[in-house]
All heavy atoms as TSV, in Angstrom:
chain	resi	resn	atom	element	x	y	z
A	1	MET	N	N	7.755	-1.317	-0.781
A	1	MET	CA	C	6.328	-1.152	-0.545
A	1	MET	C	C	6.177	-0.715	0.930
A	1	MET	O	O	6.738	-1.385	1.849
A	1	MET	CB	C	5.771	-2.547	-0.789
A	1	MET	CG	C	4.196	-2.484	-0.874
A	1	MET	SD	S	3.595	-4.182	-1.642
A	1	MET	CE	C	4.557	-4.338	-2.951
A	2	GLN	N	N	5.248	0.190	1.145
A	2	GLN	CA	C	5.093	0.760	2.520
A	2	GLN	C	C	3.638	0.761	2.900
A	2	GLN	O	O	2.904	0.850	2.106
A	2	GLN	CB	C	5.760	2.156	2.670
A	2	GLN	CG	C	7.215	2.245	2.408
A	2	GLN	CD	C	7.821	3.678	2.457
A	2	GLN	OE1	O	6.982	4.553	2.773
A	2	GLN	NE2	N	9.076	3.850	2.237
A	3	ILE	N	N	3.450	0.943	4.320
A	3	ILE	CA	C	2.104	1.200	4.713
A	3	ILE	C	C	1.625	2.418	3.980
A	3	ILE	O	O	2.305	3.478	4.096
A	3	ILE	CB	C	2.008	1.153	6.273
A	3	ILE	CG1	C	2.386	-0.327	6.678
A	3	ILE	CG2	C	0.645	1.690	6.646
A	3	ILE	CD1	C	2.555	-0.312	8.220
A	4	GLY	N	N	0.440	2.381	3.558
A	4	GLY	CA	C	-0.174	3.650	3.011
A	4	GLY	C	C	-0.074	3.583	1.291
A	4	GLY	O	O	-0.781	4.367	0.685
A	5	ASP	N	N	0.770	2.633	0.809
A	5	ASP	CA	C	0.695	2.627	-0.653
A	5	ASP	C	C	-0.443	1.959	-1.151
A	5	ASP	O	O	-1.158	1.163	-0.445
A	5	ASP	CB	C	1.855	1.661	-1.112
A	5	ASP	CG	C	3.216	2.283	-0.959
A	5	ASP	OD1	O	3.299	3.529	-0.531
A	5	ASP	OD2	O	4.389	1.698	-1.058
A	6	LEU	N	N	-0.825	2.267	-2.455
A	6	LEU	CA	C	-1.989	1.645	-3.046
A	6	LEU	C	C	-1.455	0.570	-4.113
A	6	LEU	O	O	-0.359	0.888	-4.864
A	6	LEU	CB	C	-2.722	2.641	-3.859
A	6	LEU	CG	C	-3.617	3.677	-2.987
A	6	LEU	CD1	C	-4.437	4.712	-3.827
A	6	LEU	CD2	C	-4.614	2.970	-1.949
A	7	VAL	N	N	-2.012	-0.574	-4.029
A	7	VAL	CA	C	-1.349	-1.677	-4.944
A	7	VAL	C	C	-2.626	-2.283	-5.664
A	7	VAL	O	O	-3.732	-2.160	-5.323
A	7	VAL	CB	C	-0.647	-2.743	-4.069
A	7	VAL	CG1	C	0.485	-2.213	-3.396
A	7	VAL	CG2	C	-1.551	-3.287	-3.119
A	8	VAL	N	N	-2.306	-2.961	-6.820
A	8	VAL	CA	C	-3.140	-3.856	-7.584
A	8	VAL	C	C	-2.430	-5.176	-7.685
A	8	VAL	O	O	-1.174	-5.329	-7.494
A	8	VAL	CB	C	-3.434	-3.216	-8.850
A	8	VAL	CG1	C	-4.292	-1.954	-8.733
A	8	VAL	CG2	C	-2.242	-3.056	-9.735
A	9	SER	N	N	-3.141	-6.211	-8.056
A	9	SER	CA	C	-2.764	-7.544	-8.454
A	9	SER	C	C	-1.771	-7.526	-9.639
A	9	SER	O	O	-2.228	-7.006	-10.696
A	9	SER	CB	C	-3.817	-8.459	-8.559
A	9	SER	OG	O	-3.327	-9.644	-9.119
A	10	ALA	N	N	-0.455	-7.736	-9.442
A	10	ALA	CA	C	0.308	-7.935	-10.680
A	10	ALA	C	C	-0.026	-8.965	-11.603
A	10	ALA	O	O	0.261	-8.836	-12.846
A	10	ALA	CB	C	1.860	-8.242	-10.165
A	11	ARG	N	N	-0.842	-9.927	-11.331
A	11	ARG	CA	C	-1.349	-10.975	-12.103
A	11	ARG	C	C	-2.806	-10.498	-12.761
A	11	ARG	O	O	-3.208	-11.268	-13.589
A	11	ARG	CB	C	-1.611	-12.262	-11.405
A	11	ARG	CG	C	-0.360	-12.912	-10.908
A	11	ARG	CD	C	-0.601	-14.069	-10.128
A	11	ARG	NE	N	0.530	-14.891	-9.744
A	11	ARG	CZ	C	0.587	-15.936	-9.181
A	11	ARG	NH1	N	-0.484	-16.608	-8.920
A	11	ARG	NH2	N	1.770	-16.565	-8.857
A	12	GLY	N	N	-3.264	-9.463	-12.334
A	12	GLY	CA	C	-4.558	-8.925	-12.927
A	12	GLY	C	C	-5.707	-9.547	-12.263
A	12	GLY	O	O	-6.804	-9.518	-12.795
A	13	LEU	N	N	-5.618	-10.034	-11.050
A	13	LEU	CA	C	-6.911	-10.789	-10.352
A	13	LEU	C	C	-7.787	-9.719	-10.021
A	13	LEU	O	O	-8.970	-10.057	-9.894
A	13	LEU	CB	C	-6.295	-11.525	-9.207
A	13	LEU	CG	C	-5.417	-12.785	-9.534
A	13	LEU	CD1	C	-4.909	-13.493	-8.292
A	13	LEU	CD2	C	-6.081	-13.645	-10.553
A	14	TRP	N	N	-7.395	-8.517	-9.662
A	14	TRP	CA	C	-8.286	-7.305	-9.317
A	14	TRP	C	C	-7.663	-5.992	-9.873
A	14	TRP	O	O	-6.449	-5.953	-9.851
A	14	TRP	CB	C	-8.617	-7.282	-7.828
A	14	TRP	CG	C	-7.536	-6.713	-6.856
A	14	TRP	CD1	C	-7.246	-5.413	-6.683
A	14	TRP	CD2	C	-6.428	-7.487	-6.098
A	14	TRP	NE1	N	-6.240	-5.191	-5.941
A	14	TRP	CE2	C	-5.661	-6.486	-5.467
A	14	TRP	CE3	C	-6.209	-8.726	-6.077
A	14	TRP	CZ2	C	-4.622	-6.853	-4.794
A	14	TRP	CZ3	C	-5.144	-9.161	-5.271
A	14	TRP	CH2	C	-4.348	-8.210	-4.678
A	15	GLY	N	N	-8.459	-5.223	-10.293
A	15	GLY	CA	C	-7.944	-3.941	-10.920
A	15	GLY	C	C	-8.028	-2.792	-10.087
A	15	GLY	O	O	-7.436	-1.750	-10.202
A	16	SER	N	N	-8.890	-2.747	-9.109
A	16	SER	CA	C	-9.175	-1.565	-8.186
A	16	SER	C	C	-7.955	-1.546	-7.068
A	16	SER	O	O	-7.760	-2.576	-6.522
A	16	SER	CB	C	-10.529	-1.606	-7.563
A	16	SER	OG	O	-10.680	-2.741	-6.836
A	17	PRO	N	N	-7.426	-0.363	-6.991
A	17	PRO	CA	C	-6.344	-0.289	-5.966
A	17	PRO	C	C	-6.814	-0.569	-4.559
A	17	PRO	O	O	-7.924	-0.389	-4.198
A	17	PRO	CB	C	-5.954	1.192	-6.010
A	17	PRO	CG	C	-6.388	1.670	-7.414
A	17	PRO	CD	C	-7.689	0.907	-7.629
A	18	ARG	N	N	-5.919	-1.323	-3.859
A	18	ARG	CA	C	-6.096	-1.626	-2.463
A	18	ARG	C	C	-5.108	-0.995	-1.700
A	18	ARG	O	O	-3.932	-0.832	-2.071
A	18	ARG	CB	C	-6.058	-3.260	-2.267
A	18	ARG	CG	C	-7.021	-3.937	-3.217
A	18	ARG	CD	C	-8.486	-3.956	-2.703
A	18	ARG	NE	N	-9.487	-4.306	-3.806
A	18	ARG	CZ	C	-9.713	-5.625	-4.002
A	18	ARG	NH1	N	-9.289	-6.548	-3.236
A	18	ARG	NH2	N	-10.644	-5.865	-4.913
A	19	LEU	N	N	-5.380	-0.700	-0.442
A	19	LEU	CA	C	-4.469	0.024	0.536
A	19	LEU	C	C	-3.621	-1.060	1.281
A	19	LEU	O	O	-4.103	-2.030	1.900
A	19	LEU	CB	C	-5.271	0.767	1.524
A	19	LEU	CG	C	-4.669	1.627	2.544
A	19	LEU	CD1	C	-3.837	2.793	1.890
A	19	LEU	CD2	C	-5.473	2.134	3.618
A	20	VAL	N	N	-2.337	-0.850	1.381
A	20	VAL	CA	C	-1.438	-1.558	2.124
A	20	VAL	C	C	-1.527	-1.152	3.629
A	20	VAL	O	O	-1.386	0.066	3.870
A	20	VAL	CB	C	0.073	-1.458	1.749
A	20	VAL	CG1	C	0.955	-2.131	2.727
A	20	VAL	CG2	C	0.181	-1.952	0.336
A	21	VAL	N	N	-1.912	-2.005	4.535
A	21	VAL	CA	C	-2.091	-1.526	5.893
A	21	VAL	C	C	-1.146	-2.147	6.883
A	21	VAL	O	O	-0.940	-1.552	7.953
A	21	VAL	CB	C	-3.659	-1.913	6.368
A	21	VAL	CG1	C	-4.542	-1.174	5.605
A	21	VAL	CG2	C	-3.935	-3.418	6.228
A	22	GLU	N	N	-0.386	-3.119	6.454
A	22	GLU	CA	C	0.657	-3.761	7.499
A	22	GLU	C	C	1.476	-4.827	6.747
A	22	GLU	O	O	1.187	-5.167	5.624
A	22	GLU	CB	C	-0.116	-4.395	8.657
A	22	GLU	CG	C	-1.034	-5.569	8.398
A	22	GLU	CD	C	-1.674	-6.141	9.647
A	22	GLU	OE1	O	-1.011	-6.251	10.737
A	22	GLU	OE2	O	-2.847	-6.323	9.562
A	23	THR	N	N	2.626	-5.253	7.461
A	23	THR	CA	C	3.320	-6.451	7.056
A	23	THR	C	C	3.170	-7.448	8.018
A	23	THR	O	O	2.948	-7.109	9.187
A	23	THR	CB	C	4.734	-6.060	6.721
A	23	THR	OG1	O	5.410	-5.444	8.029
A	23	THR	CG2	C	5.083	-5.043	5.704
A	24	HIS	N	N	3.258	-8.607	7.605
A	24	HIS	CA	C	3.029	-9.780	8.539
A	24	HIS	C	C	4.164	-9.720	9.605
A	24	HIS	O	O	5.353	-9.445	9.367
A	24	HIS	CB	C	3.047	-11.113	7.836
A	24	HIS	CG	C	2.609	-12.198	8.592
A	24	HIS	ND1	N	3.378	-13.003	9.471
A	24	HIS	CD2	C	1.287	-12.813	8.717
A	24	HIS	CE1	C	2.578	-13.890	9.972
A	24	HIS	NE2	N	1.394	-13.884	9.563
A	25	ASN	N	N	3.888	-10.113	10.942
A	25	ASN	CA	C	4.709	-10.073	11.872
A	25	ASN	C	C	5.995	-10.956	11.739
A	25	ASN	O	O	7.176	-10.539	12.081
A	25	ASN	CB	C	4.159	-10.304	13.306
A	25	ASN	CG	C	3.143	-9.142	13.661
A	25	ASN	OD1	O	3.379	-8.030	13.393
A	25	ASN	ND2	N	2.299	-9.560	14.612
A	26	THR	N	N	5.780	-12.150	11.262
A	26	THR	CA	C	6.893	-13.142	11.164
A	26	THR	C	C	7.412	-13.425	9.634
A	26	THR	O	O	8.491	-13.655	9.401
A	26	THR	CB	C	6.502	-14.392	11.890
A	26	THR	OG1	O	5.255	-14.966	11.371
A	26	THR	CG2	C	6.271	-14.260	13.384
A	27	ALA	N	N	6.277	-13.334	8.839
A	27	ALA	CA	C	6.567	-13.499	7.458
A	27	ALA	C	C	6.672	-12.232	6.617
A	27	ALA	O	O	5.640	-11.715	6.173
A	27	ALA	CB	C	5.570	-14.473	6.905
A	28	LYS	N	N	7.826	-11.535	6.695
A	28	LYS	CA	C	7.823	-10.226	6.307
A	28	LYS	C	C	7.559	-10.036	4.719
A	28	LYS	O	O	7.417	-8.828	4.233
A	28	LYS	CB	C	9.360	-9.648	6.465
A	28	LYS	CG	C	9.641	-9.557	7.938
A	28	LYS	CD	C	8.742	-8.659	8.770
A	28	LYS	CE	C	9.098	-8.655	10.242
A	28	LYS	NZ	N	8.158	-7.833	10.900
A	29	ALA	N	N	7.549	-11.132	3.987
A	29	ALA	CA	C	7.293	-11.154	2.513
A	29	ALA	C	C	5.722	-10.969	2.279
A	29	ALA	O	O	5.290	-10.640	1.251
A	29	ALA	CB	C	7.761	-12.288	1.848
A	30	LEU	N	N	4.918	-11.153	3.328
A	30	LEU	CA	C	3.447	-11.051	3.144
A	30	LEU	C	C	3.025	-9.594	3.614
A	30	LEU	O	O	3.518	-9.152	4.582
A	30	LEU	CB	C	2.752	-12.090	4.122
A	30	LEU	CG	C	3.100	-13.579	3.831
A	30	LEU	CD1	C	2.302	-14.432	4.791
A	30	LEU	CD2	C	2.642	-13.884	2.370
A	31	ILE	N	N	2.288	-8.949	2.789
A	31	ILE	CA	C	1.775	-7.728	2.887
A	31	ILE	C	C	0.268	-7.714	3.152
A	31	ILE	O	O	-0.484	-8.383	2.507
A	31	ILE	CB	C	1.977	-6.915	1.605
A	31	ILE	CG1	C	3.624	-6.918	1.204
A	31	ILE	CG2	C	1.613	-5.368	1.768
A	31	ILE	CD1	C	4.509	-6.379	2.232
A	32	GLY	N	N	-0.121	-6.973	4.230
A	32	GLY	CA	C	-1.597	-6.932	4.637
A	32	GLY	C	C	-2.201	-5.893	3.691
A	32	GLY	O	O	-1.848	-4.674	3.652
A	33	ILE	N	N	-3.298	-6.255	2.968
A	33	ILE	CA	C	-4.007	-5.426	2.055
A	33	ILE	C	C	-5.368	-5.343	2.626
A	33	ILE	O	O	-6.089	-6.336	2.989
A	33	ILE	CB	C	-4.197	-6.134	0.685
A	33	ILE	CG1	C	-2.740	-6.481	0.067
A	33	ILE	CG2	C	-4.889	-5.194	-0.337
A	33	ILE	CD1	C	-1.808	-5.227	-0.036
A	34	LEU	N	N	-5.953	-4.174	2.658
A	34	LEU	CA	C	-7.331	-3.937	3.110
A	34	LEU	C	C	-8.362	-4.211	2.009
A	34	LEU	O	O	-8.234	-3.594	0.909
A	34	LEU	CB	C	-7.492	-2.428	3.567
A	34	LEU	CG	C	-8.851	-2.175	4.165
A	34	LEU	CD1	C	-9.156	-2.924	5.306
A	34	LEU	CD2	C	-8.852	-0.591	4.564
A	35	TRP	N	N	-9.149	-5.159	2.153
A	35	TRP	CA	C	-10.158	-5.585	1.168
A	35	TRP	C	C	-11.518	-4.660	1.360
A	35	TRP	O	O	-11.654	-4.151	2.426
A	35	TRP	CB	C	-10.577	-6.969	1.445
A	35	TRP	CG	C	-10.233	-7.782	0.255
A	35	TRP	CD1	C	-11.200	-8.642	-0.496
A	35	TRP	CD2	C	-9.079	-8.045	-0.463
A	35	TRP	NE1	N	-10.601	-9.214	-1.458
A	35	TRP	CE2	C	-9.300	-9.006	-1.456
A	35	TRP	CE3	C	-7.731	-7.743	-0.115
A	35	TRP	CZ2	C	-8.317	-9.459	-2.237
A	35	TRP	CZ3	C	-6.698	-8.122	-0.955
A	35	TRP	CH2	C	-7.066	-9.025	-2.148
A	36	PRO	N	N	-12.253	-4.534	0.352
A	36	PRO	CA	C	-13.415	-3.711	0.435
A	36	PRO	C	C	-14.474	-4.106	1.583
A	36	PRO	O	O	-15.110	-3.294	2.089
A	36	PRO	CB	C	-14.184	-4.003	-0.883
A	36	PRO	CG	C	-13.002	-4.391	-1.844
A	36	PRO	CD	C	-12.058	-5.038	-0.972
A	37	ASP	N	N	-14.407	-5.386	1.960
A	37	ASP	CA	C	-15.383	-5.825	3.050
A	37	ASP	C	C	-14.764	-5.497	4.394
A	37	ASP	O	O	-15.360	-5.921	5.485
A	37	ASP	CB	C	-15.650	-7.350	2.902
A	37	ASP	CG	C	-14.365	-8.174	3.023
A	37	ASP	OD1	O	-13.344	-7.670	3.301
A	37	ASP	OD2	O	-14.506	-9.403	2.922
A	38	GLY	N	N	-13.585	-4.798	4.509
A	38	GLY	CA	C	-13.003	-4.470	5.793
A	38	GLY	C	C	-11.974	-5.475	6.348
A	38	GLY	O	O	-11.394	-5.192	7.271
A	39	GLN	N	N	-11.869	-6.613	5.685
A	39	GLN	CA	C	-10.904	-7.636	6.102
A	39	GLN	C	C	-9.460	-7.280	5.594
A	39	GLN	O	O	-9.246	-6.581	4.520
A	39	GLN	CB	C	-11.279	-8.997	5.715
A	39	GLN	CG	C	-12.401	-9.588	6.317
A	39	GLN	CD	C	-12.662	-10.956	5.873
A	39	GLN	OE1	O	-12.155	-11.367	4.781
A	39	GLN	NE2	N	-13.494	-11.729	6.614
A	40	THR	N	N	-8.453	-7.652	6.348
A	40	THR	CA	C	-7.114	-7.661	5.921
A	40	THR	C	C	-6.698	-9.020	5.549
A	40	THR	O	O	-6.714	-9.984	6.185
A	40	THR	CB	C	-6.083	-7.102	7.027
A	40	THR	OG1	O	-6.571	-5.931	7.593
A	40	THR	CG2	C	-4.736	-7.059	6.612
A	41	LYS	N	N	-6.276	-8.991	4.316
A	41	LYS	CA	C	-5.739	-10.279	3.622
A	41	LYS	C	C	-4.260	-10.142	3.364
A	41	LYS	O	O	-3.848	-8.977	2.834
A	41	LYS	CB	C	-6.558	-10.697	2.431
A	41	LYS	CG	C	-8.015	-10.942	2.704
A	41	LYS	CD	C	-8.757	-11.368	1.433
A	41	LYS	CE	C	-10.260	-11.610	1.869
A	41	LYS	NZ	N	-11.128	-12.036	0.686
A	42	TYR	N	N	-3.463	-11.272	3.521
A	42	TYR	CA	C	-2.045	-11.209	3.218
A	42	TYR	C	C	-1.803	-11.766	1.836
A	42	TYR	O	O	-2.197	-12.770	1.480
A	42	TYR	CB	C	-1.302	-11.950	4.264
A	42	TYR	CG	C	-1.448	-11.178	5.757
A	42	TYR	CD1	C	-2.393	-11.563	6.620
A	42	TYR	CD2	C	-0.503	-10.185	5.947
A	42	TYR	CE1	C	-2.506	-10.854	7.860
A	42	TYR	CE2	C	-0.632	-9.504	7.166
A	42	TYR	CZ	C	-1.624	-9.840	8.067
A	42	TYR	OH	O	-1.834	-9.230	9.211
A	43	VAL	N	N	-0.921	-11.080	1.105
A	43	VAL	CA	C	-0.528	-11.442	-0.199
A	43	VAL	C	C	0.989	-11.156	-0.271
A	43	VAL	O	O	1.561	-10.249	0.318
A	43	VAL	CB	C	-1.110	-10.406	-1.290
A	43	VAL	CG1	C	-0.743	-10.790	-2.611
A	43	VAL	CG2	C	-2.749	-10.423	-1.157
A	44	HIS	N	N	1.687	-12.160	-0.998
A	44	HIS	CA	C	3.092	-12.097	-1.103
A	44	HIS	C	C	3.505	-10.775	-1.934
A	44	HIS	O	O	2.715	-10.442	-2.999
A	44	HIS	CB	C	3.702	-13.411	-1.851
A	44	HIS	CG	C	5.203	-13.548	-1.792
A	44	HIS	ND1	N	5.982	-12.744	-2.571
A	44	HIS	CD2	C	5.875	-14.296	-0.936
A	44	HIS	CE1	C	7.286	-13.107	-2.337
A	44	HIS	NE2	N	7.157	-13.945	-1.304
A	45	TYR	N	N	4.519	-10.016	-1.555
A	45	TYR	CA	C	4.806	-8.730	-2.230
A	45	TYR	C	C	5.039	-8.980	-3.703
A	45	TYR	O	O	4.805	-8.042	-4.492
A	45	TYR	CB	C	5.915	-8.197	-1.579
A	45	TYR	CG	C	7.347	-8.638	-1.926
A	45	TYR	CD1	C	8.083	-8.064	-2.932
A	45	TYR	CD2	C	7.842	-9.793	-1.161
A	45	TYR	CE1	C	9.325	-8.667	-3.111
A	45	TYR	CE2	C	9.103	-10.197	-1.391
A	45	TYR	CZ	C	9.785	-9.666	-2.387
A	45	TYR	OH	O	11.021	-10.160	-2.669
A	46	LYS	N	N	5.550	-10.190	-4.122
A	46	LYS	CA	C	5.879	-10.246	-5.570
A	46	LYS	C	C	4.690	-10.307	-6.405
A	46	LYS	O	O	4.616	-10.266	-7.656
A	46	LYS	CB	C	6.652	-11.713	-5.736
A	46	LYS	CG	C	8.113	-11.449	-5.334
A	46	LYS	CD	C	8.920	-12.707	-5.621
A	46	LYS	CE	C	10.285	-12.585	-5.250
A	46	LYS	NZ	N	11.080	-13.725	-5.592
A	47	HIS	N	N	3.402	-10.598	-5.817
A	47	HIS	CA	C	2.200	-10.504	-6.518
A	47	HIS	C	C	1.480	-9.257	-6.584
A	47	HIS	O	O	0.289	-9.081	-7.029
A	47	HIS	CB	C	1.236	-11.662	-5.991
A	47	HIS	CG	C	1.849	-13.012	-5.966
A	47	HIS	ND1	N	2.132	-13.758	-7.137
A	47	HIS	CD2	C	2.187	-13.821	-4.935
A	47	HIS	CE1	C	2.554	-14.899	-6.854
A	47	HIS	NE2	N	2.624	-14.998	-5.499
A	48	LEU	N	N	2.205	-8.173	-6.063
A	48	LEU	CA	C	1.515	-6.962	-5.954
A	48	LEU	C	C	2.303	-5.926	-6.897
A	48	LEU	O	O	3.465	-6.072	-7.006
A	48	LEU	CB	C	1.541	-6.373	-4.673
A	48	LEU	CG	C	0.831	-7.222	-3.579
A	48	LEU	CD1	C	0.990	-6.737	-2.194
A	48	LEU	CD2	C	-0.767	-7.290	-3.902
A	49	LYS	N	N	1.661	-4.923	-7.405
A	49	LYS	CA	C	2.214	-3.771	-8.177
A	49	LYS	C	C	1.804	-2.533	-7.551
A	49	LYS	O	O	0.615	-2.225	-7.363
A	49	LYS	CB	C	1.748	-3.867	-9.508
A	49	LYS	CG	C	2.380	-2.819	-10.402
A	49	LYS	CD	C	1.844	-2.804	-11.869
A	49	LYS	CE	C	2.211	-1.588	-12.679
A	49	LYS	NZ	N	1.585	-1.689	-13.964
A	50	VAL	N	N	2.742	-1.718	-7.129
A	50	VAL	CA	C	2.398	-0.364	-6.452
A	50	VAL	C	C	1.923	0.636	-7.494
A	50	VAL	O	O	2.618	0.733	-8.636
A	50	VAL	CB	C	3.678	0.196	-5.780
A	50	VAL	CG1	C	3.252	1.642	-5.147
A	50	VAL	CG2	C	4.125	-0.680	-4.763
A	51	VAL	N	N	0.743	1.256	-7.382
A	51	VAL	CA	C	0.131	2.240	-8.396
A	51	VAL	C	C	0.229	3.592	-7.841
A	51	VAL	O	O	0.200	4.536	-8.632
A	51	VAL	CB	C	-1.197	1.837	-8.703
A	51	VAL	CG1	C	-1.228	0.572	-9.540
A	51	VAL	CG2	C	-2.095	1.935	-7.577
A	52	SER	N	N	0.521	3.814	-6.459
A	52	SER	CA	C	0.475	4.978	-5.935
A	52	SER	C	C	1.298	4.916	-4.551
A	52	SER	O	O	0.962	4.057	-3.771
A	52	SER	CB	C	-0.855	5.698	-5.564
A	52	SER	OG	O	-0.692	6.984	-4.991
A	53	THR	N	N	2.278	5.648	-4.460
A	53	THR	CA	C	3.130	5.614	-3.126
A	53	THR	C	C	2.576	6.420	-2.038
A	53	THR	O	O	1.956	7.400	-2.257
A	53	THR	CB	C	4.588	5.971	-3.371
A	53	THR	OG1	O	4.562	7.269	-3.909
A	53	THR	CG2	C	5.317	5.041	-4.357
A	54	SER	N	N	2.782	6.019	-0.858
A	54	SER	CA	C	2.344	6.740	0.451
A	54	SER	C	C	2.941	8.135	0.458
A	54	SER	O	O	4.083	8.255	0.116
A	54	SER	CB	C	2.732	5.969	1.572
A	54	SER	OG	O	2.496	6.773	2.798
A	55	GLN	N	N	2.247	9.109	0.885
A	55	GLN	CA	C	2.721	10.428	1.040
A	55	GLN	C	C	2.950	10.701	2.475
A	55	GLN	O	O	3.282	11.809	2.833
A	55	GLN	CB	C	1.593	11.428	0.560
A	55	GLN	CG	C	1.322	11.353	-0.903
A	55	GLN	CD	C	2.481	11.654	-1.780
A	55	GLN	OE1	O	3.229	12.476	-1.611
A	55	GLN	NE2	N	2.685	10.659	-2.756
A	56	LEU	N	N	3.152	9.679	3.329
A	56	LEU	CA	C	3.315	9.801	4.690
A	56	LEU	C	C	4.734	10.356	4.978
A	56	LEU	O	O	4.858	11.287	5.876
A	56	LEU	CB	C	3.172	8.559	5.431
A	56	LEU	CG	C	1.884	7.902	5.519
A	56	LEU	CD1	C	1.878	6.609	6.069
A	56	LEU	CD2	C	0.948	8.738	6.212
A	57	GLU	N	N	5.789	10.078	4.236
A	57	GLU	CA	C	7.170	10.639	4.523
A	57	GLU	C	C	7.174	12.088	4.162
A	57	GLU	O	O	8.016	12.738	4.702
A	57	GLU	CB	C	8.154	9.864	3.734
A	57	GLU	CG	C	8.071	9.920	2.097
A	57	GLU	CD	C	7.099	8.957	1.520
A	57	GLU	OE1	O	6.578	8.181	2.321
A	57	GLU	OE2	O	6.893	8.938	0.360
A	58	THR	N	N	6.373	12.651	3.295
A	58	THR	CA	C	6.345	14.042	2.955
A	58	THR	C	C	5.688	14.817	4.035
A	58	THR	O	O	5.956	16.039	4.170
A	58	THR	CB	C	5.603	14.386	1.635
A	58	THR	OG1	O	4.288	13.954	1.642
A	58	THR	CG2	C	6.336	13.608	0.478
A	59	LEU	N	N	4.877	14.242	4.882
A	59	LEU	CA	C	4.223	14.981	5.992
A	59	LEU	C	C	5.333	15.503	7.077
A	59	LEU	O	O	4.963	16.380	7.716
A	59	LEU	CB	C	3.124	14.194	6.659
A	59	LEU	CG	C	1.912	13.918	5.688
A	59	LEU	CD1	C	0.994	13.067	6.402
A	59	LEU	CD2	C	1.220	15.118	5.211
A	60	ASP	N	N	6.371	14.697	7.115
A	60	ASP	CA	C	7.380	15.017	8.089
A	60	ASP	C	C	8.164	16.330	7.786
A	60	ASP	O	O	8.882	16.988	8.598
A	60	ASP	CB	C	8.275	13.968	8.432
A	60	ASP	CG	C	7.544	12.787	9.106
A	60	ASP	OD1	O	6.465	12.973	9.817
A	60	ASP	OD2	O	7.935	11.575	8.866
A	61	LYS	N	N	8.222	16.569	6.438
A	61	LYS	CA	C	9.044	17.635	5.900
A	61	LYS	C	C	8.349	18.962	5.986
A	61	LYS	O	O	7.141	19.099	5.741
A	61	LYS	CB	C	9.465	17.288	4.500
A	61	LYS	CG	C	10.368	16.176	4.454
A	61	LYS	CD	C	10.482	15.725	2.932
A	61	LYS	CE	C	11.381	14.437	2.774
A	61	LYS	NZ	N	11.557	14.017	1.476
A	62	PRO	N	N	8.925	20.170	6.237
A	62	PRO	CA	C	8.246	21.330	6.323
A	62	PRO	C	C	7.739	21.811	4.785
A	62	PRO	O	O	8.527	21.482	3.816
A	62	PRO	CB	C	9.268	22.329	6.798
A	62	PRO	CG	C	10.686	21.717	6.520
A	62	PRO	CD	C	10.303	20.353	6.611
A	63	LEU	N	N	6.648	22.427	4.850
A	63	LEU	CA	C	6.179	22.966	3.431
A	63	LEU	C	C	6.953	24.104	3.078
A	63	LEU	O	O	7.291	24.969	3.821
A	63	LEU	CB	C	4.719	23.281	3.620
A	63	LEU	CG	C	3.662	22.136	3.914
A	63	LEU	CD1	C	2.378	22.638	4.088
A	63	LEU	CD2	C	3.732	21.037	2.790
A	64	THR	N	N	7.255	24.266	1.860
A	64	THR	CA	C	7.958	25.420	1.212
A	64	THR	C	C	7.175	25.887	0.077
A	64	THR	O	O	6.393	25.253	-0.564
A	64	THR	CB	C	9.328	25.029	0.708
A	64	THR	OG1	O	9.183	23.970	-0.301
A	64	THR	CG2	C	10.327	24.458	1.884
A	65	GLY	N	N	7.333	27.206	-0.087
A	65	GLY	CA	C	6.557	27.875	-1.193
A	65	GLY	C	C	5.092	28.153	-0.868
A	65	GLY	O	O	4.796	27.842	0.176
A	66	SER	N	N	4.523	28.806	-1.855
A	66	SER	CA	C	3.156	29.194	-1.791
A	66	SER	C	C	2.189	28.090	-2.069
A	66	SER	O	O	2.472	27.400	-3.053
A	66	SER	CB	C	2.788	30.418	-2.705
A	66	SER	OG	O	1.544	30.722	-2.719
A	67	PRO	N	N	1.159	27.935	-1.297
A	67	PRO	CA	C	0.168	26.802	-1.577
A	67	PRO	C	C	-0.725	27.208	-2.882
A	67	PRO	O	O	-1.409	26.324	-3.310
A	67	PRO	CB	C	-0.567	26.621	-0.360
A	67	PRO	CG	C	-0.584	28.041	0.200
A	67	PRO	CD	C	0.834	28.581	-0.050
A	68	LEU	N	N	-0.545	28.396	-3.387
A	68	LEU	CA	C	-1.384	28.705	-4.593
A	68	LEU	C	C	-0.665	28.517	-5.868
A	68	LEU	O	O	0.358	28.655	-6.143
A	68	LEU	CB	C	-1.808	30.163	-4.339
A	68	LEU	CG	C	-2.830	30.452	-3.188
A	68	LEU	CD1	C	-3.130	31.950	-3.124
A	68	LEU	CD2	C	-4.013	29.677	-3.225
């Protein structure tokens, strides 16, 4: 799980994807999730399911091929 991933509750507590914005400084198992009200709430990574991975790592690679 990386910053920029979209996650949902593995327990089904919420269904709309939330953005991973940080990991806790001292408790690395806690993942900071951006809530719709703008707050960051920390959730243990085992309670999350990744639905879309971050594309940040692909931005560092050169583009190949035609964009069309």
